[in-house]
N, C-alpha and C positions, 0 to 999 in steps of 0.2 A: 600101388597105394589104393587105387579104387577097388581092386579085387579084395584086398585085406579089409577094407571098410564094408564091402558087400558081405563077406564071410562073417564079419563081426555082427552086423545087423541080423543076418540069418540065425546066428547062434542065440540071439536074444528073443527071437520070435516064439510065441506060444504055439503057432501053427504055420506051416508053409504049404501053399497050394500051387502045384505046377499045372498050368493049362496046356503046355506043349513041351515036348522034349527038345525041340530045336526052334530057332528063330525062323519066322516066315513073315511074309509081307504084312499081314494084318494082325499079327500077334499082339501088338500093343493096344490096338482097338479092342480086341477080344478081352484082354486083361482089364481095360477100363470098364467095359460092359459088365464083366464079372464082378468087379469091385462095386459098381453102382448097384447092381442087383442084390448084393450081399449087405449093403450099407443102409443105415437109417438116415445118415446125414453126410453131406459132401462139403468138405472144406477145400476151397480152391484159391490158389494164387494165380491170378489171371490178368493179362496185360490188355485185354479188350479187343484183341485181334479176332475177327469174325471168320476164322478158318483154323484148321488144325485139330489135333487130338484133344487138347484141353477144351476148346470151344465145343467140339462134338460131344464130349463127355458131359459138359455142363448142360447142353441141350437135352441129352438123354436123361439126366437127373431131373430136369424140369418136367419133361414129359412123364416121368414116373412119380412126380409129386414128392420128390425127396427134399428134405430140408437142405438149403444151400447157403453156405456162409462164404462170402468173398473177403479175401484178405489181400491187401497190397503190401508187399514186403519192402520194396524200394521204388524210387522214381524211375530209374533206368536199369531194369533187370538184365542180367546176362543170359545168354542162350534163350532169348524170348521170354524168360521169366515165368513160364508156365509150369506149375506143379500141381498135382492133385493128391489129396490125402483123404481117405475114407475112414470113417469110424462108426461104431455102433452107439446107440443111445445109452448104453450102459456106462459109457465114458462120460464123466461130468466135465463140462466146459463152461467157461464164462467169456463174455465179450466185453 
């Protein structure tokens, strides 16, 4: 089911960028760095934990002076509750 959802999401993408052909130890960190570099704004769902990939990505976005929007989806998130979504200023949003 997860693979089907992944394939569906890919089929709807305007562009797909592959940063590596295979998984390696720091590939998720490199992905996050790439997305922050390419983004004008970072929308994050963050549980406040001061470690891990989401925390590191938020700190990177702050160092790069990116717009940062925090959203709390639920009180007790599953799987740590951390997700990062990047988007360009061309996308209109409201808070």
